[in-house]
SETORSE-696362 format. One record per residue (C-alpha): x, y, z; residue number from 1; residue in one letter. Coordinates in pm, 1 decimal. Layout:
       east      north         up   num   residu
          X          Y          Z   NUM        A
...
//
This chain:
       east      north         up   num   residu
     3119.1     4380.0       69.1     1        X
     3052.6     4225.9      409.9     2        X
     3248.5     3930.3      533.1     3        X
     3056.9     3642.5      685.2     4        X
     3201.2     3483.7      995.5     5        X
     3258.3     3111.7      960.1     6        X
     3050.5     2956.1     1232.4     7        X
     3149.2     2649.5     1427.5     8        X
     2924.6     2344.1     1429.7     9        X
     2840.8     2421.2     1792.0    10        X
     2726.0     2774.5     1702.6    11        X
     2514.4     2641.0     1417.1    12        X
     2363.0     2374.4     1645.4    13        X
     2267.6     2637.4     1903.8    14        X
     2091.3     2847.9     1640.8    15        X
     1908.5     2549.7     1491.9    16        X
     1796.1     2426.1     1834.0    17        X
     1681.8     2771.5     1943.3    18        X
     1477.5     2817.2     1623.2    19        X
     1350.2     2459.6     1587.1    20        X
     1008.1     2524.6     1741.4    21        X
      955.3     2862.0     1570.9    22        X
      736.2     2775.2     1271.2    23        X
      805.5     3118.7     1117.6    24        X
     1166.9     3011.2     1064.3    25        X
     1064.1     2714.2      849.2    26        X
      968.3     2703.0      483.2    27        X
      628.7     2572.0      378.2    28        X
      591.4     2193.2      413.0    29        X
      692.5     1995.6      108.2    30        X
      452.4     1741.3      -36.1    31        X
      614.1     1427.1     -165.6    32        X
      433.3     1211.3     -414.9    33        X
      447.5      838.7     -347.8    34        X
      684.8      652.0     -569.7    35        X
      775.1      293.8     -617.6    36        X
     1090.1      139.9     -480.2    37        X
     1257.0     -136.7     -674.8    38        X
     1413.0     -428.1     -492.2    39        X
     1608.8     -716.3     -632.9    40        X
     1419.5    -1044.9     -679.0    41        X
     1625.3    -1197.4     -397.1    42        X
     1518.5     -925.4     -152.0    43        X
     1155.6     -960.4     -259.5    44        X
     1167.0    -1334.2     -194.2    45        X
     1314.3    -1275.8      151.0    46        X
     1050.4    -1011.4      223.0    47        X
      774.0    -1249.7      116.1    48        X
      911.3    -1517.6      347.9    49        X
      941.2    -1277.6      642.9    50        X
      595.6    -1132.4      577.2    51        X
      450.3    -1483.5      604.5    52        X
      635.7    -1539.4      932.2    53        X
      485.3    -1217.4     1065.2    54        X
      143.8    -1308.0      925.7    55        X
      121.5     -989.4      721.6    56        X
     -133.1     -962.3      441.0    57        X
      146.8     -937.2      189.1    58        X
      511.1     -851.4      161.7    59        X
      441.0     -493.9       47.0    60        X
      223.1     -431.3      351.1    61        X
      493.5     -576.4      573.5    62        X
      767.1     -367.3      409.2    63        X
      557.9      -51.6      448.8    64        X
      514.2     -128.2      818.8    65        X
      887.4     -191.2      863.1    66        X
      981.9      135.0      690.1    67        X
      729.7      336.0      893.7    68        X
      857.1      181.8     1218.2    69        X
     1217.0      260.5     1122.0    70        X
     1133.4      621.6     1039.5    71        X
      962.4      665.0     1378.3    72        X
     1266.9      512.5     1546.9    73        X
     1504.9      743.9     1359.5    74        X
     1290.7     1048.3     1447.4    75        X
     1295.3      951.0     1815.3    76        X
     1672.7      903.5     1809.0    77        X
     1716.2     1243.6     1646.3    78        X
     1482.1     1405.5     1898.4    79        X
     1669.4     1243.4     2189.0    80        X
     2001.3     1355.8     2040.9    81        X
     1878.1     1715.7     2008.3    82        X
     1752.9     1709.8     2366.5    83        X
     2089.5     1580.7     2491.4    84        X
     2269.2     1842.1     2285.6    85        X
     2054.9     2112.4     2445.0    86        X
     2141.7     1987.7     2792.6    87        X
     2513.7     1975.0     2716.6    88        X
     2517.7     2319.3     2555.9    89        X
     2358.5     2487.6     2860.9    90        X
//
């Protein structure tokens, strides 16, 4: 039986960063079916109000836009963090 060395977070980060762009290291993309998200009536009312302020076609359209913008923002933050981590680890 072989013993596995417990890796530090820094060692794991280096491996992940070095293999991030190698598509052979990744599994096949996962397809996610759209699903509905349930909000409380109070949140829906607030979303309707804010959608009107932003002149959106409807609150669902506005919410979709907000979620998509947030995901892009989170992806950029993660990308920036990885880039900074690469610089620090060199």
